[in-house]
C-alpha positions as CSV (number, residue, x, y, z in Angstrom):
1,M,-31.4,42.6,15.1
2,K,-29.6,45.8,13.9
3,K,-29.1,46.0,10.1
4,I,-26.1,47.1,8.1
5,I,-26.5,47.7,4.3
6,I,-23.6,47.0,2.0
7,A,-24.0,49.2,-1.1
8,T,-23.4,46.4,-3.6
9,K,-25.4,43.6,-5.3
10,N,-22.3,41.4,-5.1
11,K,-23.0,38.6,-2.6
12,G,-19.4,37.6,-2.5
13,K,-18.4,41.1,-1.4
14,A,-21.1,41.0,1.3
15,K,-19.7,37.8,2.7
16,D,-16.5,39.6,3.7
17,F,-18.5,42.0,5.8
18,E,-20.8,39.3,7.2
19,A,-17.7,37.7,8.8
20,L,-17.0,41.0,10.5
21,F,-20.4,42.2,11.6
22,G,-22.3,38.9,12.1
23,P,-20.6,38.0,15.4
24,L,-21.5,41.6,16.7
25,G,-25.2,40.9,16.2
26,Y,-25.7,42.8,12.9
27,D,-27.7,41.5,10.0
28,V,-25.7,42.3,6.8
29,L,-27.9,43.1,3.7
30,T,-27.1,44.0,0.1
31,L,-28.9,46.3,-2.2
32,Q,-30.7,43.2,-3.6
33,D,-32.1,42.5,-0.1
34,V,-33.5,46.0,0.3
35,A,-34.6,46.2,-3.4
36,E,-32.8,49.5,-3.8
37,E,-31.5,50.7,-7.2
38,M,-28.4,52.7,-6.4
39,D,-27.9,55.5,-8.9
40,V,-25.4,57.8,-7.1
41,E,-23.2,59.8,-9.5
42,E,-19.5,59.1,-8.6
43,T,-18.2,62.6,-9.0
44,G,-15.3,62.4,-6.5
45,T,-11.7,62.6,-7.5
46,T,-10.5,59.9,-5.0
47,F,-11.6,56.4,-4.0
48,E,-12.6,57.8,-0.6
49,E,-14.8,60.6,-2.0
50,N,-16.7,58.2,-4.3
51,A,-17.2,55.6,-1.5
52,L,-18.5,58.4,0.8
53,L,-20.9,59.7,-1.9
54,K,-22.4,56.3,-2.2
55,A,-22.6,55.5,1.6
56,T,-24.0,58.9,2.7
57,A,-26.6,59.1,0.0
58,L,-28.0,55.6,0.9
59,A,-27.7,56.1,4.6
60,D,-29.8,59.3,4.4
61,H,-32.3,57.5,2.2
62,L,-32.6,54.3,4.2
63,Q,-32.0,55.8,7.7
64,T,-29.6,53.0,8.7
65,I,-25.8,52.2,8.6
66,V,-24.5,51.8,5.1
67,I,-21.1,50.6,4.0
68,A,-19.8,51.4,0.5
69,D,-16.5,50.8,-1.2
70,D,-14.7,52.1,-4.2
71,S,-11.6,50.4,-5.5
72,G,-9.2,50.2,-8.4
73,L,-5.7,49.9,-9.7
74,E,-2.9,52.6,-9.5
75,I,0.1,52.1,-11.8
76,D,3.1,54.3,-10.9
77,A,4.5,54.5,-14.5
78,L,1.1,55.8,-15.6
79,D,1.0,58.5,-12.9
80,G,-1.6,56.6,-10.9
81,R,-3.9,55.7,-13.8
82,P,-6.3,54.0,-14.2
83,G,-7.2,54.9,-10.6
84,I,-10.8,55.8,-10.0
85,Y,-11.5,55.1,-13.7
86,S,-10.3,51.4,-13.4
87,A,-13.7,49.8,-14.2
88,R,-14.3,51.9,-17.3
89,Y,-10.7,52.6,-18.4
90,A,-11.1,51.3,-21.9
91,G,-14.7,52.7,-22.3
92,E,-18.1,53.0,-20.7
93,D,-19.1,49.3,-21.4
94,K,-16.9,48.0,-18.5
95,S,-14.9,45.3,-20.3
96,D,-12.1,43.6,-18.1
97,E,-10.4,42.3,-21.3
98,A,-10.4,45.7,-23.0
99,N,-9.1,47.4,-19.8
100,I,-6.2,44.9,-19.5
101,D,-5.4,45.3,-23.2
102,K,-5.2,49.1,-22.8
103,V,-2.9,48.9,-19.7
104,L,-0.6,46.4,-21.4
105,E,-0.4,48.6,-24.5
106,E,0.4,51.7,-22.4
107,L,3.2,49.8,-20.5
108,K,4.7,48.0,-23.5
109,D,7.9,50.0,-23.4
110,V,8.2,50.1,-19.6
111,K,10.9,48.0,-18.0
112,D,10.0,45.2,-15.6
113,L,11.4,46.9,-12.5
114,E,9.4,50.1,-13.3
115,R,6.0,48.4,-13.5
116,S,5.1,48.8,-9.8
117,A,1.4,49.1,-9.0
118,R,-1.1,48.7,-6.2
119,F,-4.8,47.8,-5.8
120,V,-6.6,50.3,-3.6
121,C,-9.8,49.9,-1.7
122,A,-11.5,52.7,0.2
123,I,-14.4,51.7,2.5
124,A,-16.9,54.4,3.7
125,V,-19.3,53.9,6.6
126,A,-22.2,56.3,6.9
127,S,-24.9,56.5,9.5
128,P,-27.9,58.8,10.0
129,T,-26.6,59.7,13.5
130,K,-22.8,59.9,13.1
131,E,-20.1,61.5,11.0
132,P,-19.1,59.3,8.0
133,Y,-15.8,57.5,8.2
134,T,-13.4,56.0,5.6
135,V,-10.5,53.5,5.7
136,R,-8.1,52.5,3.0
137,G,-6.5,49.2,2.2
138,T,-3.8,48.5,-0.4
139,C,-2.0,45.5,-2.0
140,E,1.3,46.2,-3.6
141,G,2.4,44.4,-6.8
142,M,3.8,44.6,-10.3
143,I,2.1,44.6,-13.7
144,A,3.1,41.6,-15.7
145,T,3.5,41.6,-19.5
146,E,0.9,38.9,-20.1
147,R,-2.2,37.4,-18.5
148,K,-2.0,34.3,-16.2
149,G,-4.5,32.6,-14.0
150,N,-8.3,32.1,-14.1
151,N,-9.4,33.2,-10.7
152,G,-10.6,36.7,-9.7
153,F,-11.7,39.4,-12.1
154,G,-10.7,42.9,-13.3
155,Y,-6.9,43.3,-13.5
156,D,-6.1,40.2,-11.5
157,P,-4.6,38.2,-14.4
158,I,-1.8,40.8,-14.9
159,F,-1.2,41.8,-11.3
160,Y,1.8,40.0,-9.9
161,V,2.0,39.7,-6.1
162,P,5.7,39.4,-5.1
163,S,4.9,38.1,-1.6
164,E,3.0,35.2,-3.1
165,K,5.1,34.7,-6.2
166,K,1.9,34.5,-8.2
167,M,-0.6,36.5,-10.1
168,M,-3.6,37.7,-8.2
169,A,-5.7,35.5,-10.6
170,E,-3.7,32.4,-9.5
171,L,-4.6,32.8,-5.9
172,S,-7.5,31.0,-4.2
173,G,-10.3,33.1,-2.7
174,E,-8.9,32.5,0.8
175,E,-5.3,33.4,-0.2
176,K,-6.6,36.6,-2.0
177,G,-8.7,37.6,1.0
178,A,-5.7,37.4,3.3
179,I,-3.6,39.9,1.2
180,S,-6.0,41.8,-0.9
181,H,-6.7,45.6,-0.8
182,R,-10.3,44.9,0.3
183,G,-9.2,42.4,2.9
184,N,-6.7,45.0,4.3
185,A,-9.4,47.7,4.3
186,I,-11.7,45.5,6.2
187,K,-9.0,44.8,8.8
188,Q,-8.6,48.6,9.2
189,L,-12.4,48.8,9.6
190,A,-12.4,46.1,12.2
191,S,-9.9,48.0,14.4
192,N,-12.3,51.0,14.6
193,L,-15.6,49.1,15.0
194,T,-16.3,50.0,18.6
195,D,-16.3,53.7,18.0
196,L,-18.1,53.3,14.7
197,L,-21.0,51.3,16.0
198,Q,-21.5,53.1,19.3
199,D,-24.9,54.7,19.4
200,A,-25.4,53.7,15.8
């Protein structure tokens, strides 16, 4: 069975990819399965560049297809911040609560209608034999003034999804997958799979 490595230790994230590649006869593994420590410096200035850095470094090292993603939150009133710095926006220790506090503080004087934002996910696919490839998925929403909901992680408790009339953190896993930035990026990936996996 051909193998595809997902550059994550997050089993939940890997499940999304298993649903796509499993029926095509691919065994989807994570970094935990291959016992690889991934220490690729994310020096890119876009989600796509950082995803590509991770995917190509690991594909060269393992000599197999590797999929990596990079995602975050872009807020229009903050000129696109936190962007690629979403995970460490309030500091290097990666605190979801501190990140949310910082965003809410920065938006405290911004009117409701000017709090538009989107979650962005870039997925890169790299192979030892083919040119690397990226896709981008987004999910549009608004930044609320306070937290709501206990599902999800990151900025989900303050990200209001107008189409669902709920915060991202109030959606079930299934509901979130149907409209999320990662779900949308995976749909983009699915439409290009034939070219991608040919001769891989």
